C-alpha positions in Angstrom: -32.5 -6.9 -40.4 -32.3 -5.5 -43.9 -32.3 -1.7 -43.9 -34.1 -1.8 -47.3 -37.2 -3.1 -45.6 -37.3 -0.1 -43.2 -39.1 2.9 -44.6 -38.2 6.3 -43.1 -40.7 9.1 -43.9 -41.9 12.3 -42.4 -43.9 11.7 -39.3 -47.6 12.7 -39.4 -50.1 13.7 -36.7 -51.8 10.3 -37.2 -48.5 8.7 -35.9 -48.8 10.3 -32.5 -50.5 7.4 -30.7 -47.8 5.0 -31.9 -45.0 7.5 -31.1 -46.5 8.1 -27.7 -46.6 4.3 -27.0 -42.9 4.0 -28.0 -41.9 6.9 -25.9 -44.0 5.9 -22.9 -42.2 2.5 -22.7 -38.8 4.3 -22.6 -40.0 6.8 -20.0 -41.4 4.0 -17.8 -38.6 1.4 -18.2 -35.5 3.1 -19.4 -33.1 5.9 -18.8 -32.8 7.4 -22.2 -35.4 10.0 -21.2 -35.2 11.8 -17.8 -39.0 12.2 -17.8 -40.6 10.0 -15.1 -44.2 10.1 -16.2 -45.1 9.5 -19.9 -46.8 12.5 -21.5 -50.3 12.0 -22.9 -51.2 12.1 -26.6 -52.2 15.7 -26.4 -48.8 16.7 -25.0 -47.0 14.6 -27.6 -49.0 16.2 -30.3 -48.2 19.7 -28.9 -44.5 18.8 -29.0 -44.7 17.4 -32.5 -46.5 20.5 -33.8 -44.0 22.8 -32.0 -41.0 21.1 -33.8 -42.7 21.0 -37.2 -43.8 24.7 -36.9 -40.2 25.5 -36.0 -39.1 24.0 -39.2 -37.4 21.0 -37.7 -37.5 17.4 -39.1 -39.6 14.8 -37.4 -39.3 11.3 -38.9 -41.0 7.9 -38.5 -39.8 4.5 -39.4 -42.1 1.7 -40.7 -41.5 -1.9 -41.0 -44.2 -3.9 -42.8 -46.6 -1.0 -42.3 -46.0 -0.8 -38.5 -44.4 2.3 -36.9 -41.3 0.9 -35.2 -39.4 4.1 -34.3 -39.1 7.8 -34.7 -36.5 10.6 -34.6 -36.4 14.3 -34.6 -34.1 17.2 -34.4 -34.8 20.2 -32.3 -33.2 23.4 -31.3 -30.1 22.7 -29.2 -30.4 25.8 -27.1 -32.7 28.8 -27.5 -30.2 31.7 -27.9 -29.7 32.9 -31.5 -26.0 32.0 -31.7 -26.9 28.3 -31.5 -29.1 28.5 -34.6 -26.8 26.2 -36.6 -26.8 23.4 -34.0 -29.5 20.8 -33.4 -30.1 18.1 -30.8 -31.3 14.7 -32.0 -33.6 12.2 -30.4 -34.1 8.7 -31.6 -36.5 6.2 -30.1 -37.1 2.6 -31.2 -40.1 0.4 -30.3 -39.4 -2.2 -27.5 -38.0 -5.4 -29.0 -36.7 -3.6 -32.2 -33.3 -2.5 -30.8 -30.3 -3.7 -32.8 -32.3 -4.4 -36.0 -31.3 -1.3 -37.9 -34.2 0.9 -37.1 -32.2 3.4 -35.1 -29.5 3.5 -37.8 -32.0 4.1 -40.6 -33.7 6.9 -38.6 -30.4 8.7 -37.5 -28.9 8.4 -41.0 -32.0 10.0 -42.5 -32.1 12.7 -39.8 -28.4 13.5 -40.4 -29.1 13.9 -44.1 -32.2 16.1 -43.6 -30.4 18.4 -41.1 -27.4 18.8 -43.4 -29.7 19.7 -46.3 -31.4 22.2 -44.0 -28.1 24.0 -43.4 -27.5 23.0 -39.8 -23.7 22.6 -39.0 -23.6 20.6 -35.8 -25.7 17.8 -34.2 -25.5 17.2 -30.5 -26.7 13.9 -28.9 -27.4 14.0 -25.2 -27.8 10.4 -24.2 -29.3 9.4 -20.9 -27.2 6.8 -19.0 -23.5 6.1 -19.7 -24.5 2.5 -19.8 -26.7 3.0 -22.9 -24.2 1.3 -25.1 -26.7 0.8 -27.9 -27.4 4.5 -28.4 -23.8 5.5 -27.8 -22.6 2.9 -30.3 -25.1 3.9 -32.9 -24.1 7.6 -32.7 -20.4 6.7 -32.8 -20.9 4.4 -35.8 -22.4 7.4 -37.6 -19.5 9.7 -36.9 -20.4 11.3 -33.5 -17.5 12.0 -31.2 -17.6 11.8 -27.4 -17.4 15.3 -26.0 -18.0 14.6 -22.4 -20.1 13.0 -19.7 -22.1 14.9 -17.0 -21.9 12.5 -14.1 -24.9 11.7 -11.9 -27.0 14.6 -13.3 -30.3 12.7 -13.1 -31.9 10.4 -10.5 -34.3 7.9 -12.0 -35.4 4.4 -11.1 -33.6 4.6 -7.8 -30.2 5.5 -9.1 -28.0 8.3 -10.3 -27.8 8.6 -14.1 -25.2 10.3 -16.3 -25.7 12.2 -19.5 -23.3 11.5 -22.3 -22.7 14.2 -24.8 -21.7 13.4 -28.4 -21.2 15.8 -31.3 -21.1 15.4 -35.1 -20.4 18.1 -37.7 -22.9 18.4 -40.5 -21.9 19.3 -44.0 -18.9 21.7 -43.8 -19.3 21.9 -40.0 -17.1 24.8 -38.8 -14.7 24.8 -41.8 -16.6 27.6 -43.5 -19.0 30.4 -42.6 -22.7 29.4 -42.8 -25.2 30.9 -45.2 -27.7 33.1 -43.4 -30.2 31.3 -41.2 -32.7 33.3 -39.3 
């Protein structure tokens, strides 16, 4: 797939039904999310608004006018010392994996978070067997920083969480500018 045909833009409230459908598939059939019941549209809209009101980026990918994926960055942890670090999430519509959608979304998200002054991005990937997501992150400069073994139980089996990290901008090589 040609990345030039994938349009990445800011997600809008009108995208929530398509975003919810993408996420619901992953919740019901995959291990990327440790949720077991897909949230309804109202909950997905609440989460969307919370991230946007917090000043975090939330992106959508379109291909030929259809929403085929989304990504966002959110607060890594709530305590103030973590304010320069974000956690990413990337979800691609069923049947679109391996076609460049995830790469386009994560590339745009990295750029946006760097421009916003964040210094570290953390990926917490459900399932050590999720080679697509792990490979995508590694291809874009993330380094493996550990695996938490058997931390989740879903679809009748124990599931790991794989942690990857990537510096943004100057990372930890300089002091950050003030970020409240």
